[in-house]
C-alpha positions in Angstrom: 16.0 -25.6 30.1 15.7 -22.8 27.6 12.3 -21.2 27.2 10.2 -20.2 24.3 8.4 -17.1 25.5 5.4 -15.4 23.8 4.8 -11.7 24.8 1.5 -10.1 23.9 1.5 -6.3 23.9 5.2 -6.5 23.2 5.6 -2.9 21.9 4.1 -1.0 24.8 5.5 0.4 28.0 6.3 -2.8 29.9 6.5 -4.9 26.7 9.6 -3.1 25.4 11.3 -3.3 28.8 10.5 -7.0 29.0 12.0 -7.6 25.6 15.2 -6.0 26.8 15.2 -8.4 29.7 14.4 -11.4 27.6 17.2 -10.6 25.2 19.6 -10.6 28.1 18.2 -13.9 29.2 18.7 -15.3 25.7 22.3 -14.1 25.7 22.7 -16.0 29.0 21.3 -19.2 27.5 18.0 -19.2 29.5 15.7 -18.2 26.6 15.7 -20.0 23.3 13.2 -17.8 21.3 11.1 -14.7 21.8 7.8 -14.2 20.1 6.3 -10.7 20.0 2.6 -10.1 19.3 1.0 -6.7 18.8 -1.5 -5.0 16.6 1.1 -3.1 14.5 4.5 -4.5 15.4 7.5 -2.3 16.1 7.8 1.0 14.3 11.6 1.0 14.4 14.5 -1.4 14.2 17.2 -2.2 16.6 17.2 -3.2 20.3 15.2 -4.8 21.7 13.2 -5.8 18.6 15.8 -7.6 16.5 15.7 -11.4 16.6 12.1 -11.4 17.8 9.6 -13.4 15.8 6.8 -10.9 15.2 3.1 -11.5 14.6 0.7 -8.7 14.0 -2.6 -9.7 15.6 -5.5 -7.6 16.9 -7.2 -9.5 19.7 -10.5 -8.0 18.7 -10.4 -9.5 15.2 -12.9 -12.3 14.5 -10.0 -14.7 13.7 -7.8 -13.7 16.5 -8.4 -16.8 18.6 -7.2 -19.4 16.0 -4.2 -17.1 15.0 -3.1 -16.7 18.6 -3.5 -20.4 19.3 -1.2 -21.2 16.3 1.4 -18.7 17.6 1.3 -20.0 21.1 1.7 -23.7 20.3 5.0 -25.0 21.7 5.4 -22.0 24.0 6.7 -22.6 27.5 5.1 -19.4 28.7 2.8 -16.7 27.5 3.1 -13.2 29.0 -0.1 -11.3 28.4 0.3 -7.5 28.5 -2.7 -6.7 26.4 -4.4 -3.5 27.6 -5.5 -0.1 26.3 -6.6 3.0 28.1 -7.3 5.2 25.1 -9.6 6.4 23.7 -10.8 7.0 27.2 -14.3 8.2 26.2 -15.0 5.0 24.1 -15.8 2.7 27.0 -17.3 0.0 24.6 -14.0 -0.2 22.7 -12.0 -0.4 25.9 -14.2 -3.2 27.1 -13.9 -5.0 23.8 -10.1 -5.0 23.9 -9.4 -5.3 27.6 -12.1 -7.8 28.7 -13.3 -9.6 25.6 -9.8 -9.5 24.0 -8.1 -10.9 27.0 -10.8 -13.6 27.2 -9.8 -14.5 23.6 -6.2 -14.7 24.7 -7.0 -16.9 27.7 -9.0 -19.3 25.5 -6.1 -19.5 23.0 -3.7 -20.3 25.8 -5.9 -23.1 27.0 -6.5 -24.5 23.5 -2.8 -24.3 22.7 -2.0 -26.2 25.9 0.5 -23.6 27.1 1.8 -24.7 30.5 2.2 -21.2 32.0 0.2 -17.9 31.6 1.6 -14.7 33.2 -1.0 -11.9 33.2 -0.5 -8.2 33.7 -3.1 -7.3 36.4 -2.8 -4.2 38.5 -3.2 -2.6 41.9 -6.3 -1.1 40.2 -8.0 -4.6 40.4 -8.2 -4.3 44.2 -11.3 -2.9 45.9 -11.2 -0.3 48.6 -8.5 -0.9 51.2 -6.3 0.7 53.8 -3.8 3.4 53.0 -1.8 2.7 56.1 -1.8 -1.1 56.7 -0.5 -2.9 53.6 -2.7 -5.7 52.2 -1.5 -9.0 50.7 -2.7 -10.7 47.6 -5.8 -12.1 49.3 -7.4 -8.6 49.3 -10.7 -8.7 47.2 -10.3 -7.8 43.5 -13.5 -5.9 43.2 -12.0 -2.9 41.5 -13.3 0.7 41.7 -16.8 0.9 40.1 -16.4 4.5 38.9 -13.1 3.7 37.2 -13.2 1.9 33.8 -9.6 0.8 34.4 -10.3 -0.6 37.9 -13.6 -2.2 37.0 -12.2 -3.9 33.9 -9.1 -5.1 35.7 -11.4 -6.7 38.3 -13.5 -8.3 35.5 -10.5 -9.9 33.9 -9.4 -11.3 37.3 -12.8 -13.0 37.4 -12.1 -14.5 33.9 -8.7 -15.8 35.2 -10.5 -17.5 38.1 -12.7 -19.3 35.6 -9.7 -20.2 33.5 -8.0 -21.8 36.4 -11.0 -23.8 37.4 -11.5 -25.1 33.9 -7.8 -25.8 33.3 -6.3 -27.2 36.5 -3.0 -28.1 34.7 -2.4 -24.5 33.6 -0.2 -22.5 35.9 -1.5 -18.9 36.1 0.5 -16.0 37.5 -0.9 -12.5 38.1 1.3 -9.5 38.7 -0.4 -6.6 40.4 2.0 -3.6 40.2 1.7 -0.1 41.4 2.2 2.7 38.9 5.0 1.9 36.4 7.3 4.8 35.8 10.6 5.6 34.1 12.4 7.6 31.5 11.4 5.5 28.4 7.6 5.6 28.9 7.5 9.2 30.2 6.3 10.9 27.0 3.6 8.3 26.6 2.4 8.6 30.2 2.3 12.4 29.8 0.1 12.1 26.7 -2.1 9.5 28.3 -2.9 11.5 31.5 -2.0 15.2 30.9 -2.3 15.6 27.2 -1.6 19.2 26.0 -3.0 20.9 29.1 0.6 21.6 30.1 3.3 21.5 27.4 5.9 18.8 28.1 8.9 21.2 28.3 7.0 23.4 30.8 6.0 20.4 32.8 9.6 19.2 33.1 10.7 22.7 34.1 8.0 23.0 36.7 8.8 19.7 38.3 12.6 20.3 38.5 14.0 20.1 42.0 13.3 23.3 44.0 11.0 24.8 41.4 7.8 24.4 43.4 8.0 26.1 46.8 4.5 24.8 47.7 3.2 21.4 46.5 -0.6 21.0 46.2 -1.4 17.4 47.1 -4.7 15.4 47.6 -5.2 14.8 51.3 -4.9 11.2 52.4 -3.6 9.9 49.1 -0.7 7.4 49.3 0.4 5.3 46.4 3.1 3.0 45.1 5.3 2.9 42.1 7.9 0.8 40.5 10.5 1.5 37.8 9.9 0.1 34.3 13.1 -2.1 34.2 12.3 -3.5 37.7 8.8 -4.4 36.5 10.3 -6.2 33.6 12.6 -8.1 36.0 9.5 -9.2 38.0 7.9 -10.6 34.9 11.1 -12.5 34.0 11.6 -13.9 37.5 8.0 -15.4 37.8 8.4 -16.8 34.3 11.9 -18.2 34.8 10.9 -19.7 38.2 7.4 -20.8 37.2 6.0 -19.0 40.2 2.2 -19.2 40.2 -0.5 -17.2 41.9 -0.8 -13.5 42.5 2.1 -11.1 43.3 2.0 -7.5 44.4 4.9 -5.5 42.9 6.1 -2.1 44.1 9.2 -0.4 45.2 9.9 1.4 48.5 9.0 3.9 49.8 5.3 4.5 49.7 4.7 7.8 48.0 2.7 10.6 49.7 2.8 14.4 50.1 6.0 14.2 52.2 8.0 11.8 49.9 6.9 13.6 46.7 7.7 17.0 48.4 11.2 15.7 49.2 11.6 14.5 45.6 10.7 18.0 44.2 12.6 19.9 46.9 9.4 21.7 47.9 9.7 23.5 51.2 6.1 22.7 52.2 3.1 21.0 50.8 -0.6 22.0 50.8 -3.0 19.1 51.3 -6.4 19.7 49.7 -9.5 17.5 49.8 -9.6 14.8 47.1 -12.9 16.3 46.0 -11.1 19.4 44.8 -8.8 17.3 42.5 -11.7 15.3 41.3 -13.8 18.4 40.4 -10.8 19.9 38.6 -10.4 16.6 36.6 -14.1 16.5 35.8 -14.2 20.1 34.5 -11.0 19.9 32.4 -12.0 16.4 31.1 -15.5 17.6 30.1 -13.9 20.6 28.3 -11.5 18.2 26.6 -8.5 20.0 28.0 -6.9 16.8 29.2 -7.7 13.1 28.8 -8.0 11.9 32.4 -11.6 11.4 33.7 -12.4 11.7 37.4 -12.7 7.9 37.8 -8.9 7.8 37.9 -9.0 10.1 41.0 -11.6 7.8 42.6 -9.3 4.8 42.0 -6.3 6.6 43.4 -8.3 7.5 46.5 -9.5 4.0 47.4 -6.9 1.4 46.3 -4.9 0.0 49.2 -1.2 0.0 49.9 0.2 -3.3 48.9 2.4 -5.7 50.9 5.1 -6.9 48.5 6.6 -9.6 50.7 5.4 -12.5 48.6 7.3 -11.7 45.4 10.4 -10.8 47.3 10.4 -14.1 49.3 9.2 -16.5 46.5 11.3 -15.2 43.6 14.1 -13.1 45.2 12.9 -10.0 43.3 14.0 -6.7 44.7 13.9 -3.2 43.2 17.1 -1.6 41.8 15.5 1.8 41.8 13.4 3.4 44.6 9.9 4.6 43.9 11.1 8.2 44.2 13.8 7.6 41.7 11.3 6.1 39.3 9.1 9.3 39.6 12.2 11.5 39.1 13.0 9.7 35.9 9.4 10.2 34.8 9.4 13.9 35.5 12.8 14.5 33.9 11.8 13.0 30.5 8.3 14.3 29.7 9.8 16.2 26.8 12.1 13.4 25.6 11.7 11.7 22.2 9.2 8.8 21.9 11.1 5.7 23.1 8.5 2.9 22.7 8.2 0.4 19.9 4.9 1.5 18.6 2.9 4.7 19.3 0.0 3.8 16.9 -2.2 2.7 19.8 -2.2 6.3 21.1 -4.9 8.7 20.1 -3.9 11.5 17.7 -5.7 14.0 19.9 -4.3 14.1 23.4 -7.6 15.2 24.9 -9.5 12.8 22.6 
């Protein structure tokens, strides 16, 4: 069976990587057609955008529901990557896109009678958990109240619960990845979370192997990451195999002061209280020196370490790049040219 796949948010970080993977699947005869949906469409031509049926739809528009429903009719799967994190200070706008907009998407999926919805959730949807004992997909998705990202991811998970109850014939898949890193999204990630506080070229120089003899690191923080192409593979495998339910996605190893220190070639690391990093984020954010509010630090401090056994056993997914390699790719390309399909969703002012 060849699939007709609709991808919402197709010009973003994961969206562009997923289009590459779907193009490969089409060449292999597994995908019949690819439909891309985004607010602006791609800014450039060429791979992976050629041969994609494009629709420019803003999920916050009053007529978004009927337009999405029309696009989705006849699709075998809808992959919903809709999400914004900028402008970070406009929480009402973020909620309108991320929560209300995704609710519009879910309703359109139901009305169009699409058999399979794949949604981009996140580790951020999880409530407080262990940093040492990995949790499976049954861990509560209560989010981090002080993080707009975590709180809204949790709210959308609740909407998905309602969607499943009201549409028992709809297969719903939720992917909950760790941080998604790589070379292509590196400039975007730098703009999102660091802004102009540290110039890209200087940041790349500072994070070169052996450049930092001492690595400052928040005490007790452990986190997970996955490379952008491996994340795209996870989306393709759950779509191809019609694998339903929730899936944690992350590469090995778990990242902490020691593993990041090894990556940077730092001779030693200095673990400081998380409160120090949160205070620094708060001051620089308030002064508009950088765009990351302290809620992001709160979320990093409380989300659990995930057990990724389920996606490996159910779909056969496995990373091709370690989490350390994914971080290295990120650090090496902060000053690279923009590589995504559309940068219009980013604020013109890095610190907003």
